[in-house]
PADO-17666 format. One record per residue (C-alpha): residue number from 1; x, y negated, z negated. Coordinates in nm, 2 decimals, m for minus. Each point is the difference from the previous one (the first is absolute). Layout:
BEGIN
NUM:X:Y:Z
...
***
This chain:
BEGIN
1:10.15:m7.21:m13.06
2:m0.27:m0.27:0.10
3:m0.06:m0.29:m0.30
4:m0.37:0.06:0.07
5:m0.01:0.36:0.00
6:0.13:m0.02:m0.36
7:m0.23:m0.23:m0.12
8:m0.28:0.18:0.10
9:0.11:0.30:m0.17
10:0.05:m0.21:m0.28
11:m0.37:m0.07:m0.02
12:m0.06:0.35:0.08
13:0.14:0.11:m0.30
14:m0.14:m0.26:m0.21
15:m0.32:0.11:0.11
16:0.03:0.33:m0.05
17:0.13:m0.10:m0.38
18:m0.27:m0.23:m0.12
19:m0.32:0.30:0.11
20:0.21:0.24:m0.16
21:0.04:m0.19:m0.31
22:m0.40:m0.12:0.01
23:m0.09:0.35:0.04
24:0.20:0.10:m0.29
25:m0.13:m0.26:m0.22
26:m0.38:0.07:0.07
27:0.08:0.38:0.00
28:0.12:m0.04:m0.37
29:m0.29:m0.20:m0.12
30:m0.24:0.25:0.14
31:0.15:0.32:m0.17
32:0.08:m0.15:m0.35
33:m0.26:0.01:m0.27
34:0.14:m0.11:m0.31
35:m0.25:m0.13:m0.21
36:0.22:m0.16:m0.27
37:0.33:m0.09:0.20
38:m0.17:m0.05:0.39
39:0.14:m0.37:0.07
40:0.32:0.10:m0.18
41:0.08:0.26:0.23
42:m0.15:m0.10:0.30
43:0.20:m0.35:m0.03
44:0.32:0.23:m0.10
45:m0.05:0.24:0.31
46:m0.05:m0.29:0.24
47:0.31:m0.22:m0.08
48:0.19:0.20:0.27
49:m0.24:m0.05:0.23
50:m0.03:m0.40:m0.06
51:0.36:0.01:0.06
52:0.04:0.13:0.28
53:m0.28:m0.26:0.12
54:0.21:m0.28:m0.07
55:0.28:0.11:0.16
56:m0.18:0.12:0.32
57:m0.18:m0.37:m0.02
58:0.35:m0.12:m0.05
59:0.09:0.22:0.31
60:m0.26:m0.14:0.23
61:0.05:m0.35:m0.07
62:0.38:0.06:0.11
63:m0.08:0.20:0.28
64:m0.28:m0.29:0.09
65:0.25:m0.27:0.00
66:0.24:0.24:0.18
67:m0.25:0.02:0.28
68:m0.10:m0.37:0.01
69:0.39:m0.05:0.02
70:0.00:0.23:0.30
71:m0.29:m0.12:0.15
72:0.17:m0.37:0.00
73:0.30:0.14:0.14
74:m0.17:0.19:0.25
75:m0.20:m0.31:0.10
76:0.30:m0.22:0.01
77:0.19:0.25:0.20
78:m0.28:m0.02:0.29
79:m0.02:m0.34:m0.02
80:0.33:m0.01:0.06
81:0.00:0.18:0.33
82:m0.31:m0.16:0.12
83:0.20:m0.33:0.02
84:0.35:0.16:0.16
85:m0.24:0.17:0.24
86:m0.18:m0.34:0.09
87:0.32:m0.19:m0.03
88:0.30:0.23:0.12
89:0.12:m0.03:0.38
90:0.12:0.34:m0.02
91:m0.19:0.33:0.09
92:m0.12:0.17:m0.32
93:m0.08:0.37:0.09
94:m0.03:0.36:m0.15
95:0.00:0.31:0.20
96:m0.06:0.41:m0.04
97:0.31:0.21:0.06
98:m0.09:0.00:0.36
99:0.05:m0.35:m0.01
100:m0.41:m0.03:0.09
101:m0.08:m0.36:m0.16
102:m0.17:0.01:m0.34
103:m0.02:m0.41:m0.09
104:0.12:m0.27:0.23
105:m0.02:m0.38:m0.14
106:m0.11:m0.29:0.22
107:0.32:m0.11:0.12
108:m0.03:0.26:0.23
109:m0.19:m0.20:0.22
110:0.28:m0.26:0.04
111:0.26:0.25:0.05
112:m0.13:0.21:0.29
113:m0.36:m0.13:0.05
114:m0.23:0.27:m0.16
115:m0.22:0.00:m0.30
116:0.04:0.18:m0.33
117:m0.34:0.22:0.10
118:0.17:0.08:0.37
119:0.33:0.15:m0.12
120:m0.10:0.19:m0.31
121:m0.04:0.32:0.10
122:0.21:0.02:0.31
123:0.35:0.12:m0.03
124:0.30:m0.26:0.03
125:0.17:0.19:0.27
126:m0.30:m0.08:0.25
127:0.09:m0.38:m0.03
128:0.40:0.06:0.03
129:0.20:0.01:0.36
130:0.04:0.41:0.06
131:0.38:m0.05:m0.06
132:m0.05:m0.17:m0.34
133:m0.26:0.24:m0.07
134:0.24:0.30:m0.01
135:0.22:m0.19:m0.21
136:m0.26:m0.08:m0.27
137:m0.09:0.34:m0.01
138:0.39:0.10:m0.09
139:0.01:m0.27:m0.30
140:m0.31:0.09:m0.13
141:0.11:0.39:0.05
142:0.31:m0.10:m0.19
143:m0.18:m0.22:m0.24
144:m0.20:0.33:m0.12
145:0.26:0.20:m0.02
146:0.21:m0.21:m0.24
147:m0.31:m0.21:m0.19
148:0.18:m0.35:0.11
149:m0.12:m0.27:0.23
150:0.14:m0.20:0.23
151:0.11:m0.36:0.03
152:m0.03:m0.29:0.28
153:m0.02:0.23:0.27
154:m0.12:m0.13:0.37
155:m0.25:0.17:0.25
156:m0.16:m0.12:0.30
157:m0.40:m0.03:m0.07
158:m0.27:m0.06:0.31
159:m0.19:m0.26:m0.10
160:m0.42:m0.05:0.06
161:0.10:m0.25:0.32
162:0.24:0.29:0.16
163:0.35:m0.17:m0.06
164:0.26:0.14:m0.24
165:0.10:m0.12:m0.32
166:0.28:0.06:m0.26
167:m0.07:0.08:m0.32
168:0.19:0.04:m0.27
169:m0.10:0.18:m0.32
170:0.08:0.25:m0.35
171:m0.19:0.25:m0.15
172:m0.01:0.26:m0.29
173:m0.16:0.33:m0.06
174:m0.27:0.06:m0.24
175:m0.03:0.29:m0.23
176:m0.23:0.20:m0.20
177:0.01:0.14:m0.34
178:0.17:0.29:0.14
179:0.28:m0.22:0.16
180:m0.15:0.05:0.38
181:0.01:m0.22:0.27
182:m0.33:m0.08:0.07
183:0.03:m0.32:0.20
184:0.19:m0.34:0.08
185:m0.03:m0.36:m0.05
186:0.20:m0.28:0.06
187:m0.03:m0.38:0.18
188:0.10:m0.07:0.39
189:0.09:m0.35:0.13
190:0.09:m0.19:0.28
191:0.41:m0.02:0.08
192:0.16:m0.37:0.08
193:0.06:0.10:0.31
194:m0.39:0.12:0.05
195:m0.12:m0.26:m0.11
196:0.26:m0.22:0.26
197:m0.14:0.26:0.25
198:m0.32:m0.13:m0.10
199:0.02:m0.33:0.13
200:0.16:0.11:0.30
201:m0.31:0.22:0.09
202:m0.21:m0.32:m0.07
203:0.22:m0.15:0.28
204:m0.07:0.27:0.23
205:m0.35:0.05:m0.04
206:m0.04:m0.43:0.07
207:0.23:0.11:0.32
208:m0.22:0.25:0.10
209:m0.31:m0.20:m0.04
210:0.17:m0.29:0.18
211:0.09:0.23:0.27
212:m0.38:0.15:0.06
213:m0.16:m0.32:m0.06
214:0.26:m0.19:0.27
215:0.00:0.26:0.25
216:0.37:0.00:0.02
217:0.08:0.34:0.04
218:0.13:0.11:0.34
219:m0.03:0.32:0.18
220:0.29:0.17:0.21
221:m0.06:0.27:0.23
222:0.24:0.28:0.08
223:m0.03:0.24:0.30
224:m0.03:0.38:m0.01
225:0.07:0.12:0.35
226:m0.10:0.38:0.11
227:0.37:0.14:0.10
228:m0.18:0.26:0.23
229:m0.16:m0.31:0.24
230:0.15:m0.27:m0.12
231:m0.33:m0.15:m0.09
232:m0.07:m0.27:m0.27
233:m0.24:0.17:m0.21
234:m0.01:m0.21:m0.33
235:0.12:m0.23:m0.23
236:0.11:0.00:m0.32
237:m0.15:m0.31:m0.23
238:0.28:m0.14:m0.23
239:m0.10:m0.30:m0.24
240:0.24:m0.35:0.01
241:0.00:m0.25:m0.24
242:0.04:m0.34:0.00
243:0.30:m0.03:m0.23
244:0.22:0.24:0.18
245:0.04:0.25:m0.22
246:m0.03:0.33:0.11
247:m0.34:0.26:m0.05
248:0.15:0.20:m0.25
249:0.07:m0.25:m0.23
250:m0.35:m0.20:0.04
251:m0.17:0.33:m0.06
252:0.20:0.14:m0.26
253:m0.07:m0.29:m0.20
254:m0.34:m0.03:0.08
255:m0.06:0.37:m0.16
256:0.19:m0.11:m0.27
257:m0.20:m0.27:m0.06
258:m0.33:0.18:0.02
259:m0.08:m0.14:0.41
260:0.14:0.28:0.18
261:m0.34:0.10:0.11
262:m0.08:m0.33:0.08
263:0.30:m0.07:0.21
264:m0.04:0.31:0.18
265:m0.39:m0.09:0.07
266:0.09:m0.34:0.11
267:0.25:0.11:0.28
268:m0.23:0.28:0.15
269:m0.25:m0.25:0.02
270:0.19:m0.24:0.18
271:0.19:0.31:0.25
272:m0.41:0.07:0.08
273:m0.09:m0.40:0.02
274:0.33:m0.10:0.18
275:0.18:0.24:0.18
276:m0.26:0.28:0.13
277:m0.20:m0.19:0.19
278:0.32:m0.13:0.19
279:0.08:0.35:0.09
280:m0.13:0.17:0.32
281:m0.25:0.26:m0.04
282:0.21:0.25:0.06
283:0.26:m0.08:m0.27
284:m0.05:0.12:m0.41
285:0.11:m0.17:m0.28
286:0.17:0.17:m0.35
287:m0.09:m0.13:m0.31
288:0.22:0.06:m0.34
289:m0.18:0.08:m0.29
290:0.13:0.16:m0.32
291:m0.26:0.27:m0.18
292:m0.16:m0.28:m0.18
293:m0.11:m0.15:0.28
294:m0.10:0.29:0.16
295:m0.24:0.07:m0.34
296:m0.11:m0.37:0.01
297:m0.38:m0.05:0.16
298:0.15:m0.34:0.13
299:0.18:0.22:0.26
300:m0.26:0.22:0.11
301:m0.20:m0.31:0.03
302:0.18:m0.17:0.23
303:0.06:0.30:0.24
304:m0.32:0.05:0.04
305:m0.14:m0.31:0.13
306:m0.18:0.03:0.32
307:0.30:m0.20:0.21
308:0.25:0.22:m0.13
309:0.09:0.28:0.25
310:0.12:0.28:m0.21
311:0.13:0.19:0.27
312:0.23:m0.21:0.02
313:0.13:m0.08:m0.37
314:0.26:0.24:m0.17
315:0.03:m0.04:m0.41
316:0.38:0.04:m0.08
317:m0.01:0.16:m0.37
318:0.33:m0.19:m0.14
319:0.08:0.15:m0.39
320:0.31:0.12:0.00
321:m0.05:0.13:m0.36
322:m0.22:0.33:m0.09
323:m0.36:m0.02:0.03
324:m0.28:0.15:m0.23
325:m0.30:m0.11:0.19
326:0.02:0.21:0.33
327:m0.33:0.15:m0.05
328:m0.17:m0.39:m0.07
329:0.24:m0.09:0.29
330:m0.15:0.25:0.25
331:m0.37:m0.07:m0.09
332:0.04:m0.39:0.03
333:0.18:0.09:0.38
334:m0.20:0.25:0.12
335:m0.30:m0.22:0.12
336:0.24:m0.24:0.21
337:0.17:0.30:0.10
338:m0.30:0.14:0.13
339:m0.10:m0.28:0.20
340:0.37:m0.02:0.18
341:0.23:m0.17:m0.22
342:0.35:0.16:m0.07
343:0.19:0.06:m0.31
344:0.43:m0.02:0.02
345:0.21:0.12:m0.28
346:0.29:m0.27:0.02
347:0.40:0.01:m0.11
348:0.00:0.41:0.05
349:0.35:0.07:m0.14
350:0.02:m0.30:m0.23
351:m0.11:0.22:m0.28
352:m0.13:0.35:m0.12
353:m0.34:m0.16:m0.09
354:m0.07:m0.09:0.37
355:0.01:0.36:0.10
356:m0.23:0.06:m0.24
357:m0.26:m0.28:0.20
358:0.02:0.24:0.25
359:m0.08:0.29:m0.13
360:m0.27:m0.11:m0.17
361:m0.15:m0.25:0.23
362:0.03:0.15:0.31
363:0.07:m0.30:0.22
364:m0.05:m0.10:0.35
365:0.33:m0.17:0.01
366:0.37:0.09:m0.14
367:0.21:m0.25:m0.04
368:0.39:0.04:m0.05
369:0.15:m0.24:m0.18
370:0.33:m0.19:0.12
371:0.24:0.20:m0.24
372:m0.09:0.29:0.21
373:0.05:m0.13:0.36
374:0.29:m0.23:m0.10
375:0.30:0.16:0.20
376:m0.21:0.30:0.10
377:0.22:0.08:0.31
378:0.29:0.01:m0.20
379:m0.17:0.26:m0.30
380:m0.11:0.33:0.09
381:m0.13:0.01:m0.35
382:m0.27:m0.26:0.06
383:m0.06:0.15:0.33
384:m0.09:0.34:m0.20
385:m0.20:m0.18:m0.21
386:m0.19:m0.18:0.26
387:m0.09:0.30:0.20
388:m0.14:0.15:m0.30
389:m0.21:m0.26:m0.05
390:m0.12:0.01:0.36
391:m0.14:0.35:m0.07
392:m0.15:m0.12:m0.36
393:m0.20:m0.23:0.29
394:m0.06:0.24:0.25
395:m0.17:0.21:m0.30
396:m0.23:m0.29:m0.13
397:m0.06:m0.14:0.31
398:0.19:m0.34:m0.02
399:0.24:m0.22:0.16
400:0.32:m0.14:m0.07
401:0.15:m0.31:0.01
402:0.39:m0.05:m0.04
403:0.02:m0.37:m0.19
404:0.31:m0.20:0.00
405:0.14:0.08:0.33
406:0.26:m0.28:0.05
407:0.24:0.19:0.26
408:m0.02:0.10:0.33
409:0.14:0.41:m0.15
410:m0.25:m0.03:m0.25
411:m0.28:m0.05:0.21
412:0.13:0.28:0.29
413:0.02:0.21:m0.32
414:m0.31:0.00:m0.09
415:m0.11:0.03:0.33
416:0.16:0.30:0.06
417:m0.15:0.14:m0.34
418:m0.36:m0.07:0.15
419:m0.07:m0.23:m0.22
420:m0.33:m0.15:0.10
421:0.02:m0.41:m0.09
422:0.29:m0.24:m0.05
423:0.01:m0.31:m0.20
424:0.30:m0.23:m0.07
425:0.22:m0.27:0.05
426:0.15:0.14:0.33
427:m0.36:0.01:0.15
428:m0.13:m0.36:m0.18
429:0.03:m0.15:m0.27
430:m0.30:m0.13:m0.21
431:m0.14:m0.31:0.13
432:m0.26:m0.25:m0.12
433:m0.08:m0.17:0.37
434:m0.33:0.13:0.17
435:0.21:m0.16:0.34
436:0.25:0.30:m0.09
437:m0.29:0.25:m0.04
438:m0.10:m0.09:0.34
439:0.30:0.03:0.12
440:0.05:0.37:m0.12
441:m0.26:0.11:0.24
442:0.24:m0.04:0.28
443:0.33:0.11:m0.15
444:0.18:0.33:0.12
445:0.04:0.17:m0.33
446:0.23:0.33:0.10
447:0.25:m0.15:0.25
448:0.16:0.27:0.19
449:m0.26:0.27:m0.06
450:m0.28:0.14:0.24
451:m0.24:m0.19:m0.22
452:0.16:m0.36:0.02
453:m0.19:m0.15:0.31
454:m0.33:0.10:m0.17
455:m0.19:m0.27:m0.21
456:m0.27:m0.05:m0.19
***
């Protein structure tokens, strides 16, 4: 039983004994009426009560001493906890059985960028990467079943600025008087590798800031050809960086450093400012954007500028992973699509998620991934899949673009299947030169076809 409860019970018992003893003494005095021996008899009858009063007084003094001692212990414990909270670099936390945070030390600001008040009342699972949230649920399930905790478990968390951080933590279950698990408590801290990554992220952020300030990012265009007419209809805008590293590396590092949408926004800005004005009025431009970028207000502000012809703009959603904000994405794109902008879903065939994008977003353009196009002229199964995607496109009133066309055989195969547009090295490589862009208007795109003599 809790020590404070024991002391309280002792005080109550002592109080009852005192009141009973006093009542007994006064009752005796009122009923005894012996003229000669009144004083001695009353004194004799009062002796047990007086003895009880002495014992109770002693008990009260002991109880008071114990209570003061306990209070000093509590005060000392609270002072130590306050000092620990204020000085510990580790994030101290408590959570209920469903991992909703009930207490958070101030160190969460250094670890994840949130204040304690912002974290309390929210689930840990909302702060974890989806795969690691699944891992956390399983660890908690086992902990509740076994009554044991966990040590040095590493999970990926989402920092407030958008980057992913790896934290190492330990935890134990908390029990009630009936030995039931009523929650968990523990600590979280950055791993040594995460501390190194933090320095790397700082360097990445400086590189991106310098890139934007210096205007050194360049835009490469790759033409997309109408396979029925042989016309050049649009071009995909691709970012090229001054250090020669590929865009996949730059954008991955930017996301990890919390600068992903910033770099995307800057790339889109350069495409609209530097590339689009150099293209003929009948040539469109396709811009890559992640779901986070589509939901970022900067995209809409850039596309709603008066000088941007939305009927020439295609936005390609580039996310390969599962997306949970479909309704928000559709709502963000609706005003732009109503004014002529088109939506494309990129890399169909690279993963299940891309098919979900088609079903949920109903794009204007379906872009088939290189993995489906490679050697399609020799693979009947791939041709069957592309045929199925053509039927899907027909149902949702979309067109289909084959990406990564690199051989004459692949081009002939996709044309025979009725694919609407083609893009790839066999047709043209991405190029950063405006002079090359201009020469594309004079190029014969489909040698040997009936449309080969048509030009744009």
